[in-house]
N, C-alpha and C positions, 0 to 999 in steps of 0.2 A: 478879406479871408480867402483862402485857396478853396478852390473847387477841388475836391477830393471823387476823382472817378478812378476805379479800379478795371483794368482792362484781363479779360480772361481769353487767355492761351490755348490751354485743352482743358478737359475735363471727362474723370473716370470714374465710374461706377466701380468701388472695391469692395462692396460687400451689399446684399440685398435680401432679405426675408421678407415675411408677409405684414409685421411692423415697421420696418423703415429700411430705407436706403441710404447709403455712406457713400460719399463724394469725394475726390481729391483732386482740385482745381488746380493748375498753375496759372497764374495770373501777374501781372504787374501791377503793383500797389501803387498808391498816389506820389508815392517816390522815386518812382520809376524804380524800381526792384524786384527782381523774379523770384516769386515765393510761392511756398505751397500753401493751399488753403482747403482746410478740411471741414465738413459739413455735413448735415443728414437732413434727410426729409421724411417726416411720417405725416402720415394720413392727417388731416383738418377733423375737429372734435368739436363738439357743443358743450356748452356750459349752460345749467338751468338754475333759475333762482326761483323755485316753486313757492309763492307766496299764500297765505290764506289771507282770510278778511280781515282779522286782527293785526296782519303785519307779520306774522310770526314765518318762518322761513322753515322747509324742511331739508335736512341733513339725513346721510348713508354716511354709517359707519361702513370702514373697508380696512382691512391688512393690506398694509404695504410689505412686500417681501423688502423691497430696498431700503426700506426704514427701521424693518425690524418691530414695527409696532404698528398700531389701530390708528385712524385718523378719522377726523369726520370733515364730510365734502359736501358741497352741492351736487348733484347727479349730474354726471358729465360722460360722455364715452364718443367714439369714433365714427365718423360721419362715413358712411359705406359710398362706393362709387355709384349706385344707381340711384340714391334716394337724395332728396334736396335736405337743405341746413333744417329747416322746420322741420321734417320727417323725422330725421335723426332726432329731433331736442324731444318730441313727444313719444317715439322709441325706448329713448332711454330715461324718459320720465317717468312711462308705466315699469319698464324691466328693473328700475332701480329703486323707483320708490314706492311704487305699485298706486300710480296716480294719474289722472289725465287731467286736465283742464280747459277749462270752455275758451279763453283769451289768452292769447298770446301778443307777445310784444318784443322784438329784436331791440336790444339797447347796445347792441357793441359789436366789434371786431377788434378782437386782440391776437397778440403774439407769445407766444411761451418765451420768447427773446428773439433779439435782432440779432443775434451775432452768427454761431455756429448749429443752429436748433431753431429754424425760421418757421416751426409750426405755428399754425392759426388757428382761432376759433371764433366761434359767433356764442353771443351771452342772450339768451332768453330769457325773458319774464313771464312766468307761468302763474295766471291766477283763475280765479271761480273755477277751484279743484274741487275733484271728487274721488274718494277713494274705490280701487279696483279691488274685487274678492280675489286675490294673486299675492301671493307670497316672493317677493324678492328673490332673487339667484342665489341659495346660501353660499354658494361657491365665491360668489363675488361681495355681498353684500351682509354685513353682521346684524345690522340695526337700522331702523328710518327712525327720525325723530326731529318733533319740530321745535324751534328755536325762538325766544325770543331776542330781541335785538342786545340788550344787554347780556344775555345767556352770548351769544356769537361774540362780543368784545371779549369778554372775560375769557372764553375759549381761544379766540387767537392770543391773546400776551400769554396763554398758557399752555401754548403750542401742542392746543387737542387738534384746533384748524390751522392747517398747512399748506405750502403751495402757491407758486406766483399765481398758476390761473384760477383758485379760487379767492384768493386775495383780492388779485386786479376786476374778478367778476363781481364781487361784493362791494368795493371801491365805485366801480362804475354805478353798479345798482343804488348805491345811495345816493352819487352824484344827480343821475337819472330823477331820484325821488326830488330831490333839493330844485331841482330844475322844473316840475310839475307843482312845486308849492307858489 
């Protein structure tokens, strides 16, 4: 098996805004060829699995402009540079689902993709939930709904729950649950 090591010759930021930085690197790939490699960096984020005592999970419904449709998602959001991952998870759960949790468990770290979009995120399980008398941001969240595991499976198959980070988070949660049994 060949060891695959790429070598960077140069790197240039070709675009930047508050949401992402786009880079163009000149590299020598594993075949010894000089090529351009484009990738972007985005802020890390958190994904939260808010589980009630009966094993149901809270989802939020959001309009996704790029898809031109509403989707059901677990609460998620970017980590600000001045906050911890857990702090970001607590903030996002409150902002998106109007919930607070008494128990938090980190169940994993993932990447959106391992290629030109290496944004990473941490997955948290939020338990012992309590509602807060605060409406979610109507510009972001259309509604909040508690779903059973069977409803989640059905909605995934019907493409109502979409997105690799959401599906990967649910899968890691499922594996985590199986390890506890």
